[in-house]
N, C-alpha and C positions, 0 to 999 in steps of 0.2 A: 171503453169503459169496463170496469170490473163488474162481475155479477152482483156482488153485495151492493155496490153503488146503484146499479140499475134497479135492483129489487127495492132498495130504499126509496129512491126517487119515485118509482111507480106507486109503491104502497102509499107514500106520503101524498102524491097528488090524488089518488083514488079517494082516500079517506078524508081528506081535508076539503075537497070539493062538495062532499055531501054534508048534511046537517046531522052529525051523529047524536044518538040518544045517549042518555047517561050511561047505560050498560056498554054500549059500543065505545064511548069515550074512554070508560075504564079499561076496556080491552085494548084499545089503541095505546093508552098510556103503559099498560102492562108489556105490550109488544115493544114499545120504545125502550123500556127499561132493559128487556132481554137483548135488544140490539145494542144498547150502550155496553151491556156485559160482554157481548160478542166482540166488540171493537178492542184492539189492543194497539197501543202505541208506547214507544219508549221515551218520547218527549215529555218530560215531567210537567211542563207548564200546561200543555194541551191535556195531558191526563188529569191534571188538577181541575182544570176548567170543565172537562167532561164529568168528573165526579160531582161537581157543583150542580151542573144541569140535570144529572140523573137524580140527585137528591130533590131538586125541584119537581121533577116529574113524579117521583114517589110520593112527595108531600101533596101534590095536586090530586093523585090517585086516591090517596088516603082521605082527603078532604071530601071527595065525591062519594067514596064508600060510606063515610059518616053521614052523608046527606046534608052537610051544612055549607054548601058552596054552590053559587049561581052557575047554572049549566052553561049560559052564554059566555060568561067570563072564563069558564074552564075551556070552552071550545077555542076562544081567542088565545088563551095561554098555550094550549096544545099546538095550535098552528105556529106560534112563535117558537116553542121549544122544538118542534119538528123541523123548522127552518134552520135553527141553530145546530140541530143534529146533522142535518144534510150537509151544512158547511163543514162540520167536523169530518164527516165521511169523505167529502171532496178534498179536504186538507190532507187527511191520512193517505188517501189514494195518490195524491200528487207527491207526498213525501215518499211513499213506497216506490213510486215510479222513478223518482230521482235517485233514490237509494239503489235501486236495481240497475240503473244506467251507470252510476258511479262504480258499482262493482264490476260491470261489464267493461268499463274503460280501462280497468287495471290489468 
């Protein structure tokens, strides 16, 4: 496994098993946005889907900052968004691995 994938999976499991406070949930969402920004992929479909998820994370974080969002609902949404993000990281890692093996076969 790649270091980014390992770090993401560990961070996700540590933060989602606990019951984060509003502030820690906002921090978690900010970190998720940073992680989305750090991911790069040339596949336009996956990039578009990731952009939509990033926007949802940003909207959730903004709603929490305004104080007009149920904390438990936000926790649940963050869990779902984290699992989606983990799926993207696994997909990107798999595509990169395939791409490297294709280049090595030539």
